C-alpha positions as CSV (number, residue, x, y, z in Angstrom):
1,M,0.0,0.0,0.0
2,A,1.4,3.4,-1.0
3,P,2.2,5.8,1.8
4,A,-0.2,8.6,2.4
5,F,1.2,12.1,2.0
6,T,-0.2,14.9,4.0
7,S,-0.5,18.6,3.0
8,K,2.3,19.2,5.4
9,D,4.5,16.8,3.5
10,H,3.7,18.5,0.2
11,R,4.3,21.9,1.7
12,G,7.7,20.8,3.0
13,R,8.7,19.4,-0.4
14,F,7.5,22.6,-2.0
15,I,9.7,24.7,0.3
16,R,12.7,22.4,-0.2
17,D,12.3,22.7,-4.0
18,Y,12.4,26.5,-3.9
19,L,15.4,26.3,-1.5
20,E,17.2,23.9,-3.9
21,L,16.8,26.5,-6.7
22,T,19.0,28.8,-4.7
23,K,21.9,26.3,-4.5
24,P,22.6,26.8,-0.8
25,R,25.9,24.9,-0.8
26,I,27.4,27.3,-3.3
27,T,25.7,30.3,-1.7
28,W,27.4,29.8,1.6
29,L,30.8,30.0,-0.1
30,I,29.8,33.2,-1.8
31,L,28.7,34.7,1.5
32,M,31.9,33.6,3.2
33,S,33.9,35.4,0.4
34,T,31.6,38.5,0.7
35,A,32.2,38.6,4.5
36,I,36.0,38.5,4.0
37,G,35.8,41.4,1.5
38,Y,33.7,43.4,4.0
39,F,36.2,42.7,6.8
40,F,39.1,44.0,4.7
41,G,37.0,47.0,3.5
42,L,36.8,48.3,7.1
43,P,39.4,50.8,8.4
44,H,42.5,49.1,9.8
45,A,42.0,48.8,13.5
46,L,44.5,48.9,16.4
47,G,43.0,46.1,18.3
48,W,39.8,44.0,18.8
49,R,38.0,46.7,20.7
50,E,38.6,49.4,18.1
51,F,37.9,46.9,15.3
52,L,34.5,46.0,16.8
53,V,33.7,49.7,17.0
54,H,34.2,50.0,13.2
55,I,31.8,47.3,12.4
56,D,28.4,48.5,11.4
57,L,26.3,45.4,12.1
58,L,23.3,46.6,10.2
59,S,25.4,47.4,7.1
60,L,27.0,43.9,7.3
61,F,23.6,42.4,7.7
62,H,22.3,44.2,4.5
63,T,25.5,43.2,2.7
64,I,25.1,39.5,3.5
65,V,21.3,39.5,2.8
66,G,21.6,41.4,-0.4
67,T,24.5,39.3,-1.8
68,G,22.7,36.2,-0.7
69,L,19.5,37.2,-2.5
70,I,21.4,38.1,-5.7
71,A,23.4,34.8,-5.6
72,S,20.2,32.8,-5.0
73,G,18.3,34.6,-7.7
74,T,21.2,34.0,-10.1
75,A,21.2,30.3,-9.2
76,A,17.5,30.1,-9.8
77,L,17.6,31.9,-13.1
78,N,20.6,29.8,-14.2
79,Q,18.5,26.6,-13.6
80,W,15.6,28.1,-15.5
81,F,17.9,28.8,-18.5
82,E,19.5,25.3,-18.3
83,R,16.4,23.2,-17.4
84,E,16.6,21.2,-20.7
85,A,20.3,20.5,-20.3
86,D,19.8,19.6,-16.6
87,R,17.1,17.0,-17.7
88,R,19.8,15.2,-19.8
89,M,22.4,15.0,-17.0
90,R,22.1,12.3,-14.3
91,R,23.4,14.5,-11.5
92,T,20.9,17.3,-12.2
93,A,17.9,15.4,-13.5
94,D,16.2,15.4,-10.1
95,R,16.4,19.1,-9.7
96,P,13.0,20.7,-9.3
97,L,12.6,22.0,-12.8
98,P,13.8,19.0,-14.9
99,A,12.0,16.7,-12.5
100,G,8.8,18.6,-13.0
101,R,8.2,19.5,-9.4
102,L,8.2,23.2,-10.1
103,S,7.0,25.0,-13.3
104,A,9.4,27.1,-15.4
105,P,7.3,30.3,-15.0
106,R,7.3,30.0,-11.2
107,A,11.1,29.4,-11.2
108,L,11.6,32.4,-13.5
109,A,9.5,34.7,-11.3
110,F,11.2,33.4,-8.2
111,G,14.6,34.1,-9.6
112,I,13.7,37.6,-10.9
113,V,12.1,38.6,-7.5
114,L,15.2,37.4,-5.6
115,S,17.6,39.2,-7.9
116,I,15.7,42.5,-7.8
117,A,15.4,42.3,-4.1
118,G,19.1,41.6,-3.7
119,F,20.0,44.6,-5.8
120,V,17.6,46.9,-3.9
121,E,18.9,45.5,-0.6
122,L,22.5,46.3,-1.5
123,W,21.7,49.7,-3.1
124,L,19.4,51.1,-0.3
125,G,20.8,49.1,2.6
126,V,24.5,49.6,1.8
127,N,25.5,51.7,-1.2
128,L,25.0,51.9,-5.0
129,L,28.5,50.6,-5.8
130,S,27.9,47.2,-4.1
131,G,24.5,46.9,-5.8
132,A,26.0,47.7,-9.2
133,I,28.8,45.1,-8.8
134,G,26.1,42.6,-7.7
135,A,24.1,43.5,-10.8
136,F,27.2,43.1,-13.0
137,T,27.9,39.7,-11.4
138,L,24.4,38.5,-12.2
139,A,24.3,39.8,-15.8
140,S,27.7,38.5,-16.8
141,Y,27.0,35.1,-15.3
142,L,23.6,34.7,-16.9
143,F,24.1,36.4,-20.3
144,L,27.8,35.7,-21.0
145,Y,28.9,32.6,-19.1
146,T,25.7,30.5,-19.3
147,P,25.1,30.7,-23.1
148,M,28.9,30.2,-23.8
149,K,28.9,26.8,-22.0
150,R,27.2,25.3,-25.1
151,K,29.7,26.9,-27.5
152,T,33.2,26.8,-26.0
153,W,35.2,25.6,-23.1
154,W,36.5,29.1,-22.6
155,S,33.2,29.7,-20.8
156,T,35.0,28.6,-17.6
157,T,37.3,31.6,-17.9
158,V,34.5,34.0,-18.5
159,G,32.5,32.5,-15.7
160,A,35.4,32.9,-13.3
161,I,35.0,36.7,-13.6
162,P,31.5,37.0,-11.9
163,G,32.6,34.1,-9.7
164,A,35.4,36.4,-8.3
165,M,33.1,39.3,-7.4
166,P,31.8,38.3,-4.0
167,P,34.8,39.7,-2.0
168,V,34.7,42.8,-4.2
169,I,31.0,43.3,-3.3
170,G,31.8,43.0,0.4
171,Y,34.8,45.4,0.2
172,A,32.7,48.0,-1.7
173,A,30.0,47.6,0.9
174,A,32.3,48.4,3.8
175,A,34.6,50.9,2.2
176,G,32.3,52.6,-0.3
177,T,35.0,52.2,-3.0
178,V,37.1,49.4,-4.6
179,T,40.9,49.5,-4.1
180,H,43.8,47.2,-4.9
181,E,43.0,45.2,-1.7
182,A,39.6,44.3,-3.1
183,W,41.1,43.2,-6.4
184,V,43.7,41.0,-4.7
185,L,40.9,39.2,-2.8
186,G,39.0,38.8,-6.1
187,A,42.1,37.5,-7.9
188,I,42.6,34.8,-5.3
189,L,39.0,33.6,-5.8
190,F,39.3,34.0,-9.6
191,L,42.3,31.6,-9.8
192,W,40.9,29.2,-7.2
193,Q,37.9,28.5,-9.3
194,F,39.8,26.8,-12.2
195,P,41.1,23.7,-10.3
196,H,37.7,23.6,-8.5
197,F,35.5,23.6,-11.6
198,Y,37.8,21.7,-13.9
199,S,37.9,18.8,-11.4
200,I,34.1,18.9,-11.4
201,A,34.0,19.0,-15.2
202,W,36.3,16.0,-15.3
203,M,34.3,14.0,-12.9
204,Y,31.0,14.6,-14.8
205,K,32.3,14.9,-18.3
206,D,29.9,12.2,-19.6
207,D,27.0,14.1,-18.1
208,Y,28.2,17.4,-19.7
209,A,28.6,15.7,-23.0
210,R,25.0,14.4,-22.9
211,A,23.8,17.9,-22.2
212,G,25.8,19.4,-25.1
213,I,27.9,21.5,-22.7
214,R,31.4,22.0,-24.1
215,M,33.5,21.8,-21.0
216,L,37.2,21.2,-21.6
217,P,37.1,17.5,-20.6
218,V,34.3,17.0,-23.1
219,V,36.2,18.7,-25.9
220,E,39.5,16.9,-25.1
221,P,38.4,13.7,-23.4
222,D,41.9,12.3,-22.6
223,G,42.1,14.8,-19.7
224,R,45.6,16.0,-20.4
225,S,44.6,19.6,-21.2
226,T,42.3,19.7,-18.2
227,A,45.1,18.5,-15.9
228,R,47.4,21.0,-17.4
229,Q,44.9,23.8,-16.7
230,I,44.6,22.6,-13.1
231,V,48.3,22.7,-12.6
232,V,48.9,26.1,-14.3
233,Y,46.2,27.8,-12.3
234,G,47.4,26.1,-9.1
235,M,50.8,27.5,-9.7
236,A,49.5,31.0,-10.4
237,L,47.4,30.9,-7.2
238,I,50.5,30.6,-5.0
239,P,52.2,34.0,-5.7
240,V,48.8,35.7,-5.8
241,S,47.7,34.2,-2.5
242,L,51.0,35.5,-0.9
243,T,50.2,39.1,-2.1
244,P,48.1,40.0,1.0
245,A,51.2,39.3,3.2
246,L,53.4,41.4,0.9
247,M,50.9,44.3,0.9
248,G,50.4,44.3,4.7
249,M,46.8,43.0,4.6
250,S,47.9,40.0,6.6
251,G,51.1,39.0,8.4
252,I,53.9,36.5,8.1
253,V,51.8,33.7,9.7
254,Y,49.3,34.1,6.9
255,G,52.1,34.2,4.3
256,L,53.6,30.9,5.5
257,G,50.2,29.3,5.8
258,A,49.2,30.4,2.4
259,L,52.4,29.0,0.9
260,V,51.8,25.6,2.6
261,L,48.2,25.5,1.5
262,G,49.1,26.6,-2.0
263,L,51.7,23.9,-2.4
264,W,49.3,21.3,-1.0
265,F,46.6,22.4,-3.5
266,L,49.1,22.3,-6.3
267,Y,50.3,18.9,-5.3
268,S,46.7,17.5,-5.7
269,G,46.8,19.0,-9.2
270,V,50.2,17.5,-10.1
271,R,49.0,14.1,-9.0
272,V,46.1,14.2,-11.3
273,A,48.4,15.4,-14.2
274,L,50.8,12.5,-13.6
275,H,48.1,9.9,-13.4
276,P,44.8,11.2,-14.9
277,N,41.7,9.6,-13.4
278,I,38.4,10.5,-11.8
279,L,39.5,9.6,-8.3
280,R,42.4,12.0,-8.3
281,A,40.2,14.7,-9.9
282,R,37.9,14.1,-6.9
283,H,40.9,14.7,-4.6
284,V,41.5,18.1,-6.3
285,L,37.9,19.0,-5.7
286,L,38.2,18.1,-2.0
287,A,41.4,20.1,-1.7
288,S,39.7,23.1,-3.3
289,V,36.7,22.9,-0.9
290,L,39.1,22.9,2.1
291,Y,41.6,25.4,0.7
292,L,39.2,28.4,0.6
293,P,37.9,28.5,4.2
294,L,41.4,27.7,5.5
295,I,43.1,30.5,3.7
296,Y,40.3,32.9,4.6
297,G,40.7,31.9,8.2
298,L,44.4,32.6,8.2
299,M,43.8,35.9,6.5
300,L,41.4,37.0,9.2
301,L,43.4,35.7,12.2
302,D,46.7,37.3,11.0
303,R,45.5,40.7,10.1
304,P,47.9,43.3,11.5
305,G,46.6,45.1,14.5
306,L,44.2,42.4,15.6
């Protein structure tokens, strides 16, 4: 006998489907990067007491909420754009749109409302600059990166530009301007994305091929070019990640930690280049997921004056 589903069950499933449209696992990484940018956009403090005085908790709240809304709206609109491709991929076929649990018009409206709300939240709650950067992030992701995925593997490079904007949004929210410090934070995130997303593309290359998405492992299935890209960007990430220590944004402890983390991250990429296989690509993905919060944590703890 089939189980009986109550209206409460359906309501819970309905809420979970809308939540899934926002890609919460990706959104938390975005918000972490935004918070880091906000932190470094604050005036340099002499100690924890002075530092806490400089924090405008309401401004930080608006920054996190606004960025979260734009990120969630972008994720929902991306799934609306790619619903047919998602239907052909095993790992995405059970998402709310391809599975038929939500209609395309509802998902479109949901994404638009979230995106507009996020822009307004940043603009009126923080400043116009942070809202404008958020709008640029959404537009470049949806109207450049998303359509390019079906045409060229260079879409990954284009997509890394909006992907690098969260710390820049946070910095602009706190400082009211964008300086070299903001761009350094964005550069670290920009380079980090390549090993992260190329490892995912390698792991799911058959899925991407079925969907007609021209990721690099689909275009060149032997994996050598993908492994080379992982190693090259892993190498580039090391000197860029050391820049905050050289610029005085963080201290020597951060510098040493960033060097160790960068070498470890690079090592995972070299291993997959020497022996290309899905298991080692998965190790690169795991290293990337650990790398970002660890390097951010070091950056925070070793900021001069704190």
